VEXDREN-2710 file (C-alpha; in Angstrom, 1 decimal):
% VEXDREN-2710
k/r/px/py/pz
1/UNK/-11.0/2.2/28.7
2/UNK/-10.9/0.0/25.1
3/UNK/-12.7/0.6/21.8
4/UNK/-16.2/-0.6/21.3
5/UNK/-17.9/-1.9/18.4
6/UNK/-19.6/1.6/17.5
7/UNK/-16.4/3.2/17.8
8/UNK/-14.8/0.8/15.3
9/UNK/-18.0/0.5/12.6
10/UNK/-18.4/4.1/12.7
11/UNK/-14.9/5.0/12.0
12/UNK/-14.8/2.4/9.4
13/UNK/-18.1/3.8/7.8
14/UNK/-16.3/7.4/8.1
15/UNK/-13.4/6.3/5.8
16/UNK/-15.3/4.2/3.4
17/UNK/-17.8/7.3/2.6
18/UNK/-14.6/9.4/2.3
19/UNK/-13.3/7.1/-0.4
20/UNK/-17.0/6.7/-2.2
21/UNK/-17.1/10.7/-1.8
22/UNK/-13.9/11.0/-3.5
23/UNK/-14.2/8.3/-6.4
24/UNK/-17.6/9.9/-7.2
25/UNK/-15.6/13.2/-7.7
26/UNK/-12.9/11.5/-9.6
27/UNK/-15.7/9.8/-12.1
28/UNK/-18.0/12.9/-12.1
29/UNK/-20.8/10.9/-10.3
30/UNK/-22.9/13.3/-8.0
31/UNK/-25.0/10.7/-6.8
32/UNK/-21.7/8.8/-5.4
33/UNK/-20.3/11.8/-4.0
34/UNK/-23.7/12.4/-2.1
35/UNK/-23.8/8.6/-1.0
36/UNK/-20.1/8.9/0.2
37/UNK/-21.0/12.1/2.1
38/UNK/-24.0/10.6/4.0
39/UNK/-22.0/7.6/4.8
40/UNK/-19.2/9.4/6.0
41/UNK/-21.4/11.9/8.3
42/UNK/-23.6/8.5/9.8
43/UNK/-20.3/6.9/10.3
44/UNK/-19.2/9.9/12.5
45/UNK/-22.5/10.1/14.4
46/UNK/-22.0/6.4/15.3
47/UNK/-18.1/6.8/16.2
48/UNK/-19.3/9.5/18.4
49/UNK/-22.0/7.3/20.0
50/UNK/-19.6/4.9/20.7
51/UNK/-17.1/7.4/22.5
52/UNK/-20.1/8.7/24.6
53/UNK/-20.9/5.0/25.6
54/UNK/-17.3/4.5/26.4
55/UNK/-16.9/7.5/28.3
56/UNK/-20.1/6.8/30.2
57/UNK/-19.0/3.2/31.1
58/UNK/-15.7/4.3/32.5
59/UNK/-17.8/7.0/34.5
60/UNK/-20.1/4.4/35.8
61/UNK/-17.2/1.8/36.6
62/UNK/-15.2/4.5/39.0
63/UNK/-15.4/3.9/42.6
64/UNK/-17.9/6.3/43.7
65/UNK/-16.0/6.6/47.2
66/UNK/-13.1/8.0/45.3
67/UNK/-14.9/10.8/44.1
68/UNK/-16.4/11.7/47.8
69/UNK/-12.8/11.8/48.9
70/UNK/-11.8/14.1/46.0
71/UNK/-14.7/16.6/46.8
72/UNK/-13.7/17.5/50.0
END
């Protein structure tokens, strides 16, 4: 199972959002804090989407005959 584009981009957005949020706190900018939090949440959502996409691909790549042998 490899890493896909959504997983990488999502985690990068999460990290940059956190940095922006903390920077906003340091300089006292509520606007920057909110923008950072929003970016962080959006990144987390994108990363989760990438995780689900990767898991689904892994499940679809499995040999269906293997599942029938395990269920007996």
